N, C-alpha and C positions, 0 to 999 in steps of 0.2 A: 444401226438398227435401234429404234427406240424401244422402251420397256413394253409399251402396249403391243407393238408389232411382234416382239419376241413372245409375249404372253399368248397372243392369238395363234402363233405358229405352234406353241406347245399344246394349246387346247385342241387344235385340229389334229395334231399327231396323236394325242391321247384318245380322242374320240374315234379316229380311224382305226387305231390299234385295237380298241375295245370291240368295234364292229367286226373286224376281221377275225379276232380271237373267238368271238361268239359264233361266227359263221363257219369257220374252218377248224375250230378246236385248238388252233395255235396261231398266234399273231406274229408279225415281224419282230425281229430282235431290235431293230432301230428304224425310225421314220424321220425323214428330213423334209420339212415343208418350206417351199419358197413361194412367196406372194409378190407378184409384180403385175399389177392390174394392166390388162384384163385377165391375167393368167394366175392360176394356182397350180403348182407342180409338187406332187407328193412322191418322194422316192422311198421305196421299201427295201430293206436289206435283211438277209437271212430269214426269208419267208417261205417255209415249206412244212406242210403237216406230215406226221409219220405215215399216214396212208398214201399221200402223194409221193413220198420218198420211195415207198415200195413199188408204186405204179411206174415211176421213172426208171427204177432198176430193171423193170420188165419191158422197157421201151414203150410204155403206154402214154406217150406225150400227149396224143390227141385226147385221151380220156381226161387227163389233168386239165388241159386247156378248155375242153367242153364243160367240165364241171365248174371251173372258175367262171366261165362266161355266164352260166346259169345263176350262180351265186351273185355275181356282180350286177346282173340285171335287177335282182331284187334289192340290192343295196344302194344303187345309184340314186333313186328318188329320195331316200333318207339322207344320203350325203349332201345332195343338192339343197334340201330343206335346212339342214344343219348349217351349211356354209352361208346361206341367205340370212339366217338368224344371227350368226356370229359376225359375219363380215359385211353384210348388206349387198353382197355380190349375187346377182341373179344369174345362175349358171345355165347357159344354153347348150353348150357342147361339153361332152364328157368322153374322154379317151382313156384307155388303159392297155397295158401290155406287161408281159412277164419275161424275165430272163431266167428261165427255169434252170439253165446250166449254172447260173450264178446265184440261184435262190433269191432273185431280186425282182422288183416290179416298179411300175410307174403309174400314177394316176394324174391326168391332165384335165383341168377344168378351165373353160373359157366363158367369161360372162357375156350376156347378150349385149348387143350394140347399144340398145336404148338405155342400159344402166352403166355403160362405160363412162368413166370420167377422164379428165385430162392427165392420165398417168401413162407413161410409155416406158417399157423396159429398154435396156440399151440395144439400139438397133445397129450401131456400128461396132465392129471388132475386126482385128487383123485376120485376113484370110476369108472375109465374108463372100466376096465375089467368086473366088475360086471354089469355095464350099458349095455355093449355089450351082455352079457349073457342073460339079461332080454329082450333086444330088439330081440335077436335071438329066444328066447322062444316064444314071442308073434308072431313073423313072422311065426314060425313053426306051431302055432295053426291056423293061417288064411290061409297061402299058404304053404310056406316051409322056412326052415332056409336059410338065404342068403348065396350065395357063398362067399361073402366078406362083412364085416361090418367095416366102418371107422368112426371116429368121431373127431370133432375139437371144442375146446373151443375158439370161435371167440373173445369173451370178457367175462367179469365176469357175464354177463346177457344173453348171447346167446350161446347155444350149438347146433351144427349141426351134425347130423348123416347121413351118406351116405351108402346106401345098394345097392349091385349089385347082380344080379342073384336071383330074388325072384319069377319069374313066373313059374307056373306049366303048363302042357300041355293044360288043359282046358282053362286057361287064355289066352294062345297064340292063341287058336282056336277061342275064343270069339272075340279077336282083329281082327283076319283074317276075321271073319264074319261081322265085322262092329259094334260090341257092346262095343267099347272102353269106351264110356262115361258111360254106365251102369256098366261096370266092375269097373271103377274108383270110381263111387258112392258107390258101394257095398264095395269095399276095404276101402274107407274113413270111411264109417259108422262103419264097423267092427273094423278096426284098431284103430281109434280114441276113440272108446268106451273102448277098452282095455287099451289104453295109458292114458286116462283120469281117469279111475277107478282103477288106479294102484298106491298104496301108496309106492311101492318099490323105485320108482325113487327119491322121496324126501328123503328117507332114504339113498339111495346110494350117492346122490349128496350133501346131508346135506344142502339143501336150499328149499325154496318154489318154486313150479312150477306154474307160472302165466298163461302160455299159452302153448299149444302143437299143432303143425301143421304137416301135412303130405301131400306129393304129389308124383306122379309117372310119369316117362317117360317110358311107356311100350315098345316103340321101341328100347330104349337103355337097357331095363330091369334093370332100376335103380329107386331108391326111396330115398327121403329125409325126415327126421324128424327134426323139430326145436323145442327145448325147450327154452322158455323164463323164466329166473330164477330170483329169488329175495332172498337175504340172509334172514335167519330167524330173525336176530336181527333188521331188518328195519321195 
């Protein structure tokens, strides 16, 4: 990693930390930024405000998720503008998810195709085909097998899966009727339950899975999954 890239990562981490601290009253304790065009992945650790901690103790998980959704909607335009200014990446897609049990979170940005350059993250890694089969199997159980599944090893600790074509007719109709938030909540609960309680992924990737995140852009009929990895010997 060159000096400029490290500096860019530090500047993004600092800016995101300040934004979240101002919005929530408390920012993440640590922020890890990975840039592998067309992707920027920002992993947040130890991120939970005192108010949220009280709500979670009272099993008000939905309240925390709903409030964070409202706050993130207001922050996303500012984050996109900042990333364009700093990196020249015109962000088209923005995904996020929280690991409330771990006090962690993920932000995933994907730049628009017209601004993508000839950069490609590592597309081959051991276990890729088996991982896709397992992801497709889970997707099929919940909605349907994706039309396309792609994955990228962003670095040794970050694996990104991008699925397109996952919505069935009832999902599309729920979105049309204005139930997008409810659909996303149901998808997240079902899918993350399958992802978390699946020992196959650790066997396939031959490493510990520290965190799993998932989010959807129903209007693009796309979804992302991020695995945060840790080698067994560590």
